[in-house]
C-alpha atoms as a printed R data frame, in Angstrom:
    type eleno elety resid chain resno       x       y       z
1   ATOM     1    CA   UNK     A     1 -52.144 -54.195 -35.599
2   ATOM     2    CA   UNK     A     2 -50.491 -57.434 -36.711
3   ATOM     3    CA   UNK     A     3 -51.426 -60.759 -35.217
4   ATOM     4    CA   UNK     A     4 -55.209 -60.943 -35.602
5   ATOM     5    CA   UNK     A     5 -54.720 -63.635 -38.236
6   ATOM     6    CA   UNK     A     6 -51.659 -65.838 -37.999
7   ATOM     7    CA   UNK     A     7 -49.593 -66.415 -41.107
8   ATOM     8    CA   UNK     A     8 -48.864 -70.038 -42.068
9   ATOM     9    CA   UNK     A     9 -46.116 -71.653 -40.049
10  ATOM    10    CA   UNK     A    10 -42.885 -72.795 -41.685
11  ATOM    11    CA   UNK     A    11 -41.142 -75.980 -40.567
12  ATOM    12    CA   UNK     A    12 -37.512 -75.320 -39.719
13  ATOM    13    CA   UNK     A    13 -35.006 -76.950 -37.379
14  ATOM    14    CA   UNK     A    14 -33.904 -73.606 -35.924
15  ATOM    15    CA   UNK     A    15 -37.434 -72.592 -35.029
16  ATOM    16    CA   UNK     A    16 -38.183 -76.022 -33.597
17  ATOM    17    CA   UNK     A    17 -35.010 -75.961 -31.509
18  ATOM    18    CA   UNK     A    18 -35.788 -72.496 -30.150
19  ATOM    19    CA   UNK     A    19 -39.265 -73.689 -29.198
20  ATOM    20    CA   UNK     A    20 -37.655 -76.011 -26.644
21  ATOM    21    CA   UNK     A    21 -35.192 -73.472 -25.177
22  ATOM    22    CA   UNK     A    22 -37.421 -71.661 -22.662
23  ATOM    23    CA   UNK     A    23 -35.729 -73.071 -19.558
24  ATOM    24    CA   UNK     A    24 -32.253 -72.726 -21.013
25  ATOM    25    CA   UNK     A    25 -32.975 -69.074 -21.829
26  ATOM    26    CA   UNK     A    26 -34.159 -68.465 -18.278
27  ATOM    27    CA   UNK     A    27 -31.060 -70.166 -16.877
28  ATOM    28    CA   UNK     A    28 -28.668 -67.911 -18.813
29  ATOM    29    CA   UNK     A    29 -30.831 -64.901 -18.020
30  ATOM    30    CA   UNK     A    30 -30.763 -65.621 -14.281
31  ATOM    31    CA   UNK     A    31 -26.993 -66.010 -14.428
32  ATOM    32    CA   UNK     A    32 -26.353 -62.588 -15.983
33  ATOM    33    CA   UNK     A    33 -29.124 -60.700 -14.170
34  ATOM    34    CA   UNK     A    34 -27.530 -61.729 -10.859
35  ATOM    35    CA   UNK     A    35 -24.283 -59.953 -11.791
36  ATOM    36    CA   UNK     A    36 -24.005 -56.260 -10.947
37  ATOM    37    CA   UNK     A    37 -23.089 -54.587 -14.229
38  ATOM    38    CA   UNK     A    38 -23.721 -50.880 -13.914
39  ATOM    39    CA   UNK     A    39 -21.907 -49.053 -16.673
40  ATOM    40    CA   UNK     A    40 -19.154 -47.863 -14.326
41  ATOM    41    CA   UNK     A    41 -18.598 -51.414 -13.082
42  ATOM    42    CA   UNK     A    42 -16.220 -52.735 -15.739
43  ATOM    43    CA   UNK     A    43 -15.469 -55.912 -13.769
44  ATOM    44    CA   UNK     A    44 -19.142 -56.836 -13.501
45  ATOM    45    CA   UNK     A    45 -19.932 -56.026 -17.120
46  ATOM    46    CA   UNK     A    46 -16.949 -58.122 -18.199
47  ATOM    47    CA   UNK     A    47 -18.351 -61.012 -16.129
48  ATOM    48    CA   UNK     A    48 -21.649 -60.730 -17.997
49  ATOM    49    CA   UNK     A    49 -19.727 -60.752 -21.267
50  ATOM    50    CA   UNK     A    50 -17.822 -63.810 -20.110
51  ATOM    51    CA   UNK     A    51 -21.062 -65.680 -19.447
52  ATOM    52    CA   UNK     A    52 -22.435 -64.803 -22.870
53  ATOM    53    CA   UNK     A    53 -19.155 -65.743 -24.554
54  ATOM    54    CA   UNK     A    54 -19.064 -69.082 -22.709
55  ATOM    55    CA   UNK     A    55 -22.613 -69.893 -23.815
56  ATOM    56    CA   UNK     A    56 -21.836 -69.034 -27.435
57  ATOM    57    CA   UNK     A    57 -18.620 -71.046 -27.459
58  ATOM    58    CA   UNK     A    58 -20.490 -74.027 -26.024
59  ATOM    59    CA   UNK     A    59 -22.585 -73.878 -29.206
60  ATOM    60    CA   UNK     A    60 -19.461 -73.532 -31.402
61  ATOM    61    CA   UNK     A    61 -20.136 -69.906 -32.285
62  ATOM    62    CA   UNK     A    62 -16.938 -67.979 -33.072
63  ATOM    63    CA   UNK     A    63 -16.334 -65.413 -30.326
64  ATOM    64    CA   UNK     A    64 -13.853 -62.565 -30.002
65  ATOM    65    CA   UNK     A    65 -13.428 -60.377 -26.916
66  ATOM    66    CA   UNK     A    66 -12.741 -56.747 -27.849
67  ATOM    67    CA   UNK     A    67 -11.006 -55.131 -24.830
68  ATOM    68    CA   UNK     A    68 -12.162 -51.663 -23.761
69  ATOM    69    CA   UNK     A    69 -10.095 -49.497 -21.398
70  ATOM    70    CA   UNK     A    70 -12.831 -47.905 -19.260
71  ATOM    71    CA   UNK     A    71 -16.059 -49.846 -19.664
72  ATOM    72    CA   UNK     A    72 -17.080 -53.417 -20.286
73  ATOM    73    CA   UNK     A    73 -15.249 -55.353 -22.977
74  ATOM    74    CA   UNK     A    74 -17.313 -55.939 -26.101
75  ATOM    75    CA   UNK     A    75 -18.153 -59.443 -27.236
76  ATOM    76    CA   UNK     A    76 -18.208 -60.038 -31.000
77  ATOM    77    CA   UNK     A    77 -19.773 -63.281 -32.152
78  ATOM    78    CA   UNK     A    78 -20.101 -64.475 -35.729
79  ATOM    79    CA   UNK     A    79 -21.790 -67.231 -37.682
80  ATOM    80    CA   UNK     A    80 -20.699 -67.851 -41.279
81  ATOM    81    CA   UNK     A    81 -18.255 -65.853 -43.370
82  ATOM    82    CA   UNK     A    82 -14.839 -64.723 -42.217
83  ATOM    83    CA   UNK     A    83 -15.049 -63.965 -38.505
84  ATOM    84    CA   UNK     A    84 -12.066 -61.624 -38.717
85  ATOM    85    CA   UNK     A    85 -13.671 -58.956 -40.887
86  ATOM    86    CA   UNK     A    86 -16.885 -57.050 -41.461
87  ATOM    87    CA   UNK     A    87 -18.189 -58.711 -44.613
88  ATOM    88    CA   UNK     A    88 -20.473 -56.660 -46.845
89  ATOM    89    CA   UNK     A    89 -24.027 -57.859 -46.429
90  ATOM    90    CA   UNK     A    90 -23.642 -58.972 -42.814
91  ATOM    91    CA   UNK     A    91 -26.714 -59.235 -40.635
92  ATOM    92    CA   UNK     A    92 -25.927 -57.475 -37.344
93  ATOM    93    CA   UNK     A    93 -27.561 -58.266 -33.993
94  ATOM    94    CA   UNK     A    94 -26.808 -55.774 -31.212
95  ATOM    95    CA   UNK     A    95 -27.405 -55.667 -27.468
96  ATOM    96    CA   UNK     A    96 -25.817 -54.004 -24.456
97  ATOM    97    CA   UNK     A    97 -24.773 -55.684 -21.213
98  ATOM    98    CA   UNK     A    98 -24.567 -52.678 -18.866
99  ATOM    99    CA   UNK     A    99 -27.395 -51.430 -16.654
100 ATOM   100    CA   UNK     A   100 -28.231 -48.244 -14.748
101 ATOM   101    CA   UNK     A   101 -28.087 -49.929 -11.334
102 ATOM   102    CA   UNK     A   102 -25.434 -49.507  -8.644
103 ATOM   103    CA   UNK     A   103 -23.436 -52.300  -7.042
104 ATOM   104    CA   UNK     A   104 -25.377 -54.348  -4.517
105 ATOM   105    CA   UNK     A   105 -28.697 -54.129  -6.355
106 ATOM   106    CA   UNK     A   106 -28.558 -57.801  -7.344
107 ATOM   107    CA   UNK     A   107 -28.240 -58.823  -3.683
108 ATOM   108    CA   UNK     A   108 -31.221 -56.705  -2.735
109 ATOM   109    CA   UNK     A   109 -33.460 -58.070  -5.457
110 ATOM   110    CA   UNK     A   110 -31.999 -61.005  -7.388
111 ATOM   111    CA   UNK     A   111 -33.577 -62.720 -10.378
112 ATOM   112    CA   UNK     A   112 -37.071 -63.818  -9.378
113 ATOM   113    CA   UNK     A   113 -39.991 -65.438 -11.163
114 ATOM   114    CA   UNK     A   114 -43.535 -64.611 -10.086
115 ATOM   115    CA   UNK     A   115 -46.281 -66.224 -12.146
116 ATOM   116    CA   UNK     A   116 -45.639 -65.262 -15.795
117 ATOM   117    CA   UNK     A   117 -43.115 -62.529 -15.058
118 ATOM   118    CA   UNK     A   118 -39.378 -62.480 -14.336
119 ATOM   119    CA   UNK     A   119 -37.870 -59.646 -12.293
120 ATOM   120    CA   UNK     A   120 -34.357 -58.379 -11.602
121 ATOM   121    CA   UNK     A   121 -31.992 -55.459 -12.219
122 ATOM   122    CA   UNK     A   122 -31.631 -54.793 -15.926
123 ATOM   123    CA   UNK     A   123 -33.695 -57.821 -16.915
124 ATOM   124    CA   UNK     A   124 -35.743 -55.813 -19.415
125 ATOM   125    CA   UNK     A   125 -33.145 -53.195 -20.334
126 ATOM   126    CA   UNK     A   126 -31.643 -55.236 -21.728
127 ATOM   127    CA   UNK     A   127 -30.238 -58.512 -20.472
128 ATOM   128    CA   UNK     A   128 -33.187 -60.490 -21.827
129 ATOM   129    CA   UNK     A   129 -32.448 -59.028 -25.258
130 ATOM   130    CA   UNK     A   130 -28.812 -60.101 -24.975
131 ATOM   131    CA   UNK     A   131 -29.949 -63.646 -24.163
132 ATOM   132    CA   UNK     A   132 -32.330 -63.605 -27.112
133 ATOM   133    CA   UNK     A   133 -29.519 -62.658 -29.502
134 ATOM   134    CA   UNK     A   134 -27.239 -65.345 -28.074
135 ATOM   135    CA   UNK     A   135 -29.827 -68.046 -28.716
136 ATOM   136    CA   UNK     A   136 -30.544 -66.802 -32.251
137 ATOM   137    CA   UNK     A   137 -26.825 -66.981 -33.033
138 ATOM   138    CA   UNK     A   138 -26.632 -70.476 -31.535
139 ATOM   139    CA   UNK     A   139 -29.614 -71.614 -33.612
140 ATOM   140    CA   UNK     A   140 -28.026 -70.503 -36.888
141 ATOM   141    CA   UNK     A   141 -24.684 -72.038 -35.923
142 ATOM   142    CA   UNK     A   142 -26.352 -75.392 -35.178
143 ATOM   143    CA   UNK     A   143 -28.642 -75.603 -38.193
144 ATOM   144    CA   UNK     A   144 -27.478 -73.068 -40.791
145 ATOM   145    CA   UNK     A   145 -29.912 -71.434 -43.183
146 ATOM   146    CA   UNK     A   146 -28.577 -67.913 -42.745
147 ATOM   147    CA   UNK     A   147 -28.605 -65.723 -45.881
148 ATOM   148    CA   UNK     A   148 -25.086 -64.472 -45.145
149 ATOM   149    CA   UNK     A   149 -22.740 -63.873 -42.232
150 ATOM   150    CA   UNK     A   150 -24.435 -62.986 -38.937
151 ATOM   151    CA   UNK     A   151 -22.552 -60.892 -36.385
152 ATOM   152    CA   UNK     A   152 -23.616 -60.368 -32.800
153 ATOM   153    CA   UNK     A   153 -22.135 -57.392 -30.968
154 ATOM   154    CA   UNK     A   154 -22.611 -57.127 -27.200
155 ATOM   155    CA   UNK     A   155 -21.430 -53.764 -25.830
156 ATOM   156    CA   UNK     A   156 -20.843 -52.447 -22.315
157 ATOM   157    CA   UNK     A   157 -21.607 -48.719 -22.159
158 ATOM   158    CA   UNK     A   158 -24.926 -47.961 -23.866
159 ATOM   159    CA   UNK     A   159 -26.474 -46.424 -20.773
160 ATOM   160    CA   UNK     A   160 -23.980 -43.529 -21.015
161 ATOM   161    CA   UNK     A   161 -24.288 -43.050 -24.817
162 ATOM   162    CA   UNK     A   162 -21.735 -45.705 -25.839
163 ATOM   163    CA   UNK     A   163 -18.511 -43.651 -25.825
164 ATOM   164    CA   UNK     A   164 -16.446 -46.794 -26.486
165 ATOM   165    CA   UNK     A   165 -19.090 -48.952 -28.119
166 ATOM   166    CA   UNK     A   166 -20.118 -46.444 -30.783
167 ATOM   167    CA   UNK     A   167 -17.063 -46.820 -33.072
168 ATOM   168    CA   UNK     A   168 -17.481 -50.609 -33.019
169 ATOM   169    CA   UNK     A   169 -21.211 -50.368 -33.742
170 ATOM   170    CA   UNK     A   170 -20.623 -48.028 -36.658
171 ATOM   171    CA   UNK     A   171 -17.820 -50.184 -38.037
172 ATOM   172    CA   UNK     A   172 -19.937 -53.330 -37.975
173 ATOM   173    CA   UNK     A   173 -22.995 -51.572 -39.426
174 ATOM   174    CA   UNK     A   174 -21.261 -50.096 -42.476
175 ATOM   175    CA   UNK     A   175 -22.494 -52.111 -45.417
176 ATOM   176    CA   UNK     A   176 -24.687 -54.359 -43.250
177 ATOM   177    CA   UNK     A   177 -27.737 -55.818 -44.921
178 ATOM   178    CA   UNK     A   178 -29.822 -55.242 -41.791
179 ATOM   179    CA   UNK     A   179 -29.384 -54.414 -38.107
180 ATOM   180    CA   UNK     A   180 -31.644 -55.775 -35.369
181 ATOM   181    CA   UNK     A   181 -31.498 -54.307 -31.867
182 ATOM   182    CA   UNK     A   182 -33.212 -56.386 -29.186
183 ATOM   183    CA   UNK     A   183 -33.910 -53.505 -26.841
184 ATOM   184    CA   UNK     A   184 -37.141 -54.266 -24.934
185 ATOM   185    CA   UNK     A   185 -40.536 -53.995 -26.516
186 ATOM   186    CA   UNK     A   186 -43.542 -52.373 -24.935
187 ATOM   187    CA   UNK     A   187 -46.313 -54.599 -23.657
188 ATOM   188    CA   UNK     A   188 -48.163 -53.800 -26.889
189 ATOM   189    CA   UNK     A   189 -45.413 -55.508 -28.889
190 ATOM   190    CA   UNK     A   190 -44.442 -52.275 -30.639
191 ATOM   191    CA   UNK     A   191 -41.369 -52.234 -32.880
192 ATOM   192    CA   UNK     A   192 -39.323 -49.038 -33.058
193 ATOM   193    CA   UNK     A   193 -38.738 -47.948 -36.643
194 ATOM   194    CA   UNK     A   194 -37.679 -44.553 -35.301
195 ATOM   195    CA   UNK     A   195 -36.187 -43.208 -32.086
196 ATOM   196    CA   UNK     A   196 -35.390 -39.732 -30.897
197 ATOM   197    CA   UNK     A   197 -31.835 -38.577 -30.574
198 ATOM   198    CA   UNK     A   198 -30.563 -36.942 -27.407
199 ATOM   199    CA   UNK     A   199 -27.842 -34.604 -26.189
200 ATOM   200    CA   UNK     A   200 -26.911 -34.606 -22.507
201 ATOM   201    CA   UNK     A   201 -25.081 -31.481 -21.397
202 ATOM   202    CA   UNK     A   202 -24.062 -29.338 -18.447
203 ATOM   203    CA   UNK     A   203 -24.022 -25.579 -17.897
204 ATOM   204    CA   UNK     A   204 -21.618 -24.258 -15.234
205 ATOM   205    CA   UNK     A   205 -22.258 -20.689 -14.006
206 ATOM   206    CA   UNK     A   206 -19.911 -18.386 -12.096
207 ATOM   207    CA   UNK     A   207 -21.097 -15.381 -10.098
208 ATOM   208    CA   UNK     A   208 -19.653 -13.560  -7.102
209 ATOM   209    CA   UNK     A   209 -20.124 -14.395  -3.436
210 ATOM   210    CA   UNK     A   210 -21.098 -11.841  -0.831
211 ATOM   211    CA   UNK     A   211 -22.769 -11.688   2.561
212 ATOM   212    CA   UNK     A   212 -26.513 -11.875   1.912
213 ATOM   213    CA   UNK     A   213 -27.201  -9.303   4.629
214 ATOM   214    CA   UNK     A   214 -24.732  -6.474   4.939
215 ATOM   215    CA   UNK     A   215 -23.029  -6.813   1.519
216 ATOM   216    CA   UNK     A   216 -25.832  -8.112  -0.697
217 ATOM   217    CA   UNK     A   217 -25.196  -5.581  -3.463
218 ATOM   218    CA   UNK     A   218 -21.588  -6.734  -3.786
219 ATOM   219    CA   UNK     A   219 -22.697 -10.195  -4.870
220 ATOM   220    CA   UNK     A   220 -23.706 -11.595  -8.241
221 ATOM   221    CA   UNK     A   221 -26.053 -14.557  -7.906
222 ATOM   222    CA   UNK     A   222 -25.228 -17.554 -10.063
223 ATOM   223    CA   UNK     A   223 -28.442 -19.160  -8.860
224 ATOM   224    CA   UNK     A   224 -30.520 -16.258 -10.142
225 ATOM   225    CA   UNK     A   225 -28.757 -16.589 -13.475
226 ATOM   226    CA   UNK     A   226 -29.461 -20.315 -13.449
227 ATOM   227    CA   UNK     A   227 -33.161 -19.769 -12.763
228 ATOM   228    CA   UNK     A   228 -33.467 -17.418 -15.729
229 ATOM   229    CA   UNK     A   229 -31.526 -19.772 -17.989
230 ATOM   230    CA   UNK     A   230 -33.785 -22.678 -16.998
231 ATOM   231    CA   UNK     A   231 -36.866 -20.709 -18.024
232 ATOM   232    CA   UNK     A   232 -35.288 -19.891 -21.376
233 ATOM   233    CA   UNK     A   233 -34.177 -23.487 -21.913
234 ATOM   234    CA   UNK     A   234 -37.586 -24.978 -21.159
235 ATOM   235    CA   UNK     A   235 -39.186 -22.480 -23.544
236 ATOM   236    CA   UNK     A   236 -37.370 -24.277 -26.392
237 ATOM   237    CA   UNK     A   237 -39.616 -27.321 -25.977
238 ATOM   238    CA   UNK     A   238 -41.769 -27.889 -29.080
239 ATOM   239    CA   UNK     A   239 -44.016 -30.880 -28.475
240 ATOM   240    CA   UNK     A   240 -45.642 -30.615 -31.898
241 ATOM   241    CA   UNK     A   241 -42.294 -31.387 -33.516
242 ATOM   242    CA   UNK     A   242 -41.103 -33.869 -30.886
243 ATOM   243    CA   UNK     A   243 -38.525 -31.554 -29.301
244 ATOM   244    CA   UNK     A   244 -38.126 -31.456 -25.538
245 ATOM   245    CA   UNK     A   245 -35.596 -29.620 -23.385
246 ATOM   246    CA   UNK     A   246 -35.508 -30.670 -19.751
247 ATOM   247    CA   UNK     A   247 -33.298 -29.445 -16.936
248 ATOM   248    CA   UNK     A   248 -33.302 -32.529 -14.771
249 ATOM   249    CA   UNK     A   249 -30.676 -31.575 -12.183
250 ATOM   250    CA   UNK     A   250 -29.787 -28.181 -10.737
251 ATOM   251    CA   UNK     A   251 -27.567 -27.105  -7.858
252 ATOM   252    CA   UNK     A   252 -25.542 -24.193  -6.548
253 ATOM   253    CA   UNK     A   253 -24.659 -21.852  -3.773
254 ATOM   254    CA   UNK     A   254 -22.563 -22.114  -0.616
255 ATOM   255    CA   UNK     A   255 -24.911 -21.264   2.256
256 ATOM   256    CA   UNK     A   256 -28.311 -19.712   2.851
257 ATOM   257    CA   UNK     A   257 -26.772 -16.401   3.907
258 ATOM   258    CA   UNK     A   258 -24.349 -16.139   0.978
259 ATOM   259    CA   UNK     A   259 -25.088 -14.764  -2.496
260 ATOM   260    CA   UNK     A   260 -24.461 -17.853  -4.651
261 ATOM   261    CA   UNK     A   261 -21.079 -17.676  -6.451
262 ATOM   262    CA   UNK     A   262 -21.660 -20.820  -8.509
263 ATOM   263    CA   UNK     A   263 -24.437 -22.951  -9.957
264 ATOM   264    CA   UNK     A   264 -24.844 -25.735 -12.475
265 ATOM   265    CA   UNK     A   265 -27.546 -27.675 -14.256
266 ATOM   266    CA   UNK     A   266 -27.774 -30.781 -16.402
267 ATOM   267    CA   UNK     A   267 -29.877 -30.675 -19.541
268 ATOM   268    CA   UNK     A   268 -31.597 -33.379 -21.609
269 ATOM   269    CA   UNK     A   269 -32.435 -32.448 -25.213
270 ATOM   270    CA   UNK     A   270 -34.565 -34.859 -27.276
271 ATOM   271    CA   UNK     A   271 -35.129 -34.406 -30.998
272 ATOM   272    CA   UNK     A   272 -36.412 -36.287 -34.043
273 ATOM   273    CA   UNK     A   273 -34.081 -35.242 -36.868
274 ATOM   274    CA   UNK     A   274 -30.470 -34.031 -37.095
275 ATOM   275    CA   UNK     A   275 -31.748 -30.705 -38.466
276 ATOM   276    CA   UNK     A   276 -33.803 -30.202 -35.302
277 ATOM   277    CA   UNK     A   277 -30.767 -31.040 -33.213
278 ATOM   278    CA   UNK     A   278 -28.574 -28.418 -34.863
279 ATOM   279    CA   UNK     A   279 -31.226 -25.713 -34.640
280 ATOM   280    CA   UNK     A   280 -32.047 -26.254 -30.964
281 ATOM   281    CA   UNK     A   281 -28.386 -26.671 -29.980
282 ATOM   282    CA   UNK     A   282 -27.678 -23.263 -31.504
283 ATOM   283    CA   UNK     A   283 -30.362 -21.792 -29.248
284 ATOM   284    CA   UNK     A   284 -29.007 -23.595 -26.182
285 ATOM   285    CA   UNK     A   285 -25.514 -22.285 -26.865
286 ATOM   286    CA   UNK     A   286 -26.935 -18.774 -27.174
287 ATOM   287    CA   UNK     A   287 -28.723 -19.097 -23.813
288 ATOM   288    CA   UNK     A   288 -25.556 -20.424 -22.186
289 ATOM   289    CA   UNK     A   289 -23.482 -17.542 -23.538
290 ATOM   290    CA   UNK     A   290 -25.973 -14.825 -22.613
291 ATOM   291    CA   UNK     A   291 -25.682 -13.168 -19.174
292 ATOM   292    CA   UNK     A   292 -29.209 -12.556 -17.896
293 ATOM   293    CA   UNK     A   293 -27.631 -11.315 -14.657
294 ATOM   294    CA   UNK     A   294 -24.848  -8.800 -15.274
295 ATOM   295    CA   UNK     A   295 -21.513 -10.092 -14.023
296 ATOM   296    CA   UNK     A   296 -22.148 -13.827 -14.457
297 ATOM   297    CA   UNK     A   297 -20.340 -16.081 -16.884
298 ATOM   298    CA   UNK     A   298 -21.207 -19.598 -18.013
299 ATOM   299    CA   UNK     A   299 -19.801 -22.533 -19.957
300 ATOM   300    CA   UNK     A   300 -21.647 -25.299 -21.783
301 ATOM   301    CA   UNK     A   301 -20.245 -28.827 -22.193
302 ATOM   302    CA   UNK     A   302 -21.724 -31.888 -23.888
303 ATOM   303    CA   UNK     A   303 -21.495 -35.047 -21.755
304 ATOM   304    CA   UNK     A   304 -22.889 -37.535 -24.257
305 ATOM   305    CA   UNK     A   305 -25.079 -37.901 -27.297
306 ATOM   306    CA   UNK     A   306 -27.359 -40.386 -29.035
307 ATOM   307    CA   UNK     A   307 -28.128 -40.053 -32.732
308 ATOM   308    CA   UNK     A   308 -31.753 -40.434 -33.828
309 ATOM   309    CA   UNK     A   309 -33.016 -43.549 -35.561
310 ATOM   310    CA   UNK     A   310 -34.739 -42.058 -38.600
311 ATOM   311    CA   UNK     A   311 -37.153 -44.328 -40.461
312 ATOM   312    CA   UNK     A   312 -36.346 -44.922 -44.138
313 ATOM   313    CA   UNK     A   313 -38.023 -46.768 -46.977
314 ATOM   314    CA   UNK     A   314 -35.639 -49.681 -46.401
315 ATOM   315    CA   UNK     A   315 -36.276 -49.850 -42.646
316 ATOM   316    CA   UNK     A   316 -40.034 -49.774 -43.250
317 ATOM   317    CA   UNK     A   317 -39.692 -52.719 -45.644
318 ATOM   318    CA   UNK     A   318 -37.567 -54.474 -43.031
319 ATOM   319    CA   UNK     A   319 -40.329 -53.874 -40.512
320 ATOM   320    CA   UNK     A   320 -42.859 -55.474 -42.871
321 ATOM   321    CA   UNK     A   321 -40.679 -58.600 -42.993
322 ATOM   322    CA   UNK     A   322 -40.461 -58.705 -39.215
323 ATOM   323    CA   UNK     A   323 -44.184 -58.067 -38.694
324 ATOM   324    CA   UNK     A   324 -45.042 -60.977 -40.970
325 ATOM   325    CA   UNK     A   325 -42.752 -63.281 -38.988
326 ATOM   326    CA   UNK     A   326 -44.127 -62.019 -35.684
327 ATOM   327    CA   UNK     A   327 -47.591 -62.893 -36.952
328 ATOM   328    CA   UNK     A   328 -46.487 -66.486 -37.527
329 ATOM   329    CA   UNK     A   329 -45.798 -66.867 -33.814
330 ATOM   330    CA   UNK     A   330 -48.949 -65.158 -32.608
331 ATOM   331    CA   UNK     A   331 -47.266 -61.857 -31.782
332 ATOM   332    CA   UNK     A   332 -48.862 -58.500 -32.409
333 ATOM   333    CA   UNK     A   333 -46.680 -55.709 -33.715
334 ATOM   334    CA   UNK     A   334 -46.987 -52.076 -34.667
335 ATOM   335    CA   UNK     A   335 -44.374 -49.604 -35.952
336 ATOM   336    CA   UNK     A   336 -43.711 -46.701 -33.574
337 ATOM   337    CA   UNK     A   337 -41.431 -43.716 -33.149
338 ATOM   338    CA   UNK     A   338 -40.046 -43.949 -29.617
339 ATOM   339    CA   UNK     A   339 -38.941 -41.073 -27.413
340 ATOM   340    CA   UNK     A   340 -36.249 -43.268 -25.877
341 ATOM   341    CA   UNK     A   341 -32.736 -43.498 -27.298
342 ATOM   342    CA   UNK     A   342 -30.580 -46.483 -28.170
343 ATOM   343    CA   UNK     A   343 -27.541 -47.614 -30.137
344 ATOM   344    CA   UNK     A   344 -29.811 -48.038 -33.174
345 ATOM   345    CA   UNK     A   345 -29.243 -44.416 -34.136
346 ATOM   346    CA   UNK     A   346 -25.529 -45.085 -34.545
347 ATOM   347    CA   UNK     A   347 -26.061 -48.041 -36.873
348 ATOM   348    CA   UNK     A   348 -28.715 -46.226 -38.898
349 ATOM   349    CA   UNK     A   349 -26.454 -43.174 -39.235
350 ATOM   350    CA   UNK     A   350 -24.013 -45.136 -41.423
351 ATOM   351    CA   UNK     A   351 -26.786 -46.278 -43.760
352 ATOM   352    CA   UNK     A   352 -27.772 -49.658 -42.316
353 ATOM   353    CA   UNK     A   353 -31.521 -50.468 -42.293
354 ATOM   354    CA   UNK     A   354 -32.232 -50.812 -38.579
355 ATOM   355    CA   UNK     A   355 -35.086 -52.057 -36.410
356 ATOM   356    CA   UNK     A   356 -35.201 -51.648 -32.638
357 ATOM   357    CA   UNK     A   357 -37.320 -52.873 -29.750
358 ATOM   358    CA   UNK     A   358 -37.260 -56.533 -30.793
359 ATOM   359    CA   UNK     A   359 -36.620 -57.955 -27.321
360 ATOM   360    CA   UNK     A   360 -39.069 -59.683 -25.001
361 ATOM   361    CA   UNK     A   361 -42.096 -57.737 -23.822
362 ATOM   362    CA   UNK     A   362 -42.105 -56.109 -20.414
363 ATOM   363    CA   UNK     A   363 -42.434 -52.858 -18.517
364 ATOM   364    CA   UNK     A   364 -40.910 -50.425 -15.985
365 ATOM   365    CA   UNK     A   365 -37.258 -50.346 -17.138
366 ATOM   366    CA   UNK     A   366 -34.780 -48.565 -14.837
367 ATOM   367    CA   UNK     A   367 -36.998 -49.192 -11.821
368 ATOM   368    CA   UNK     A   368 -37.373 -51.793  -9.038
369 ATOM   369    CA   UNK     A   369 -40.559 -53.003 -10.772
370 ATOM   370    CA   UNK     A   370 -38.806 -53.896 -14.044
371 ATOM   371    CA   UNK     A   371 -40.016 -57.197 -15.512
372 ATOM   372    CA   UNK     A   372 -40.319 -59.279 -18.665
373 ATOM   373    CA   UNK     A   373 -43.150 -61.533 -19.742
374 ATOM   374    CA   UNK     A   374 -41.438 -64.910 -19.760
375 ATOM   375    CA   UNK     A   375 -43.574 -66.465 -22.445
376 ATOM   376    CA   UNK     A   376 -42.548 -63.821 -24.982
377 ATOM   377    CA   UNK     A   377 -38.872 -64.804 -24.987
378 ATOM   378    CA   UNK     A   378 -39.134 -67.836 -27.259
379 ATOM   379    CA   UNK     A   379 -41.576 -66.415 -29.824
380 ATOM   380    CA   UNK     A   380 -39.629 -63.169 -30.088
381 ATOM   381    CA   UNK     A   381 -36.460 -65.201 -30.752
382 ATOM   382    CA   UNK     A   382 -38.332 -67.255 -33.339
383 ATOM   383    CA   UNK     A   383 -39.714 -64.139 -35.031
384 ATOM   384    CA   UNK     A   384 -36.244 -62.619 -35.318
385 ATOM   385    CA   UNK     A   385 -34.789 -65.877 -36.602
386 ATOM   386    CA   UNK     A   386 -37.479 -66.228 -39.269
387 ATOM   387    CA   UNK     A   387 -36.958 -62.605 -40.334
388 ATOM   388    CA   UNK     A   388 -33.248 -63.259 -40.831
389 ATOM   389    CA   UNK     A   389 -34.079 -66.399 -42.820
390 ATOM   390    CA   UNK     A   390 -36.187 -64.266 -45.165
391 ATOM   391    CA   UNK     A   391 -33.499 -61.647 -45.857
392 ATOM   392    CA   UNK     A   392 -32.039 -63.371 -48.917
393 ATOM   393    CA   UNK     A   393 -33.766 -60.975 -51.319
394 ATOM   394    CA   UNK     A   394 -33.731 -57.925 -49.049
395 ATOM   395    CA   UNK     A   395 -31.481 -55.094 -50.160
């Protein structure tokens, strides 16, 4: 664990300025937490992006709005270099503005502070991380000292595997010196040097309806087929190698006295490496194609996918830089492989050294109990800023 002995502090205007920004951070955070921005709510997510863009422009950061047709517009901010292009050697900060919550959630439980915690929809995952990145960008714009151009990319569809955000993330990450994702950290202060990938998919099954009493033998039960497929799918789980297959939703049938003519299920596959993904997907396709119950047919469709964040020698060295900076500000850190997914897998997939989980500490994301520890916002911003300052010789 890092943090048992603090490293020597370094005097710097950016770090000093951030030290006095606690209330300003909370003000911007309250503003965007109190906006409903579920992924399907483009208008709300665009409002969050507008607030972030307004804050950045007030600090003279160059901002570009990248329109998206279905989900929230992306906000691209830059400090140093040519703002119109992806310069080789950029430092990339990423965060998403969408949440998993439906409209009206912010009225039911708006931004609230209780003791040392702040609560609200999406506050941990990951509006606090978006605020953190905005203040880091503002600090470098005000005082300089960056080792090269810094780009901040705020996207609007991460919670559904970034169908529109992914191409932008990959474009910005190609050739980047380092990528920092301020997804939330665990209460332990863990930093994700690896994350599982995921495939979300649906199987649709067709059988044949019949009266469950007098004509039972004429029917072909899609629900029976589904039950047998679920057993086969769950048998693919291999905890020793970090592979899980979970059928999280299942439905079917027309009425209790009808042999079910249709059924469907939604599947969550988690994996550690691309090789694991390809092997297990081949097995899932085989299960989907096989008719356990004679007379049924089925189709498999992929709804979305996250790539894994695979730790590399470069990302481990990047973690060492971050851990040393975290130590300066009294933060403990440990490198972990997380079962959760994020946009970090997309940036790592194009060769950019990537760290994730650098946001404020908290717990219970995606739930009514979601919170951040307020007093971790400033030091986490300082730790990220100091890490960027020390990237001059990192390659």
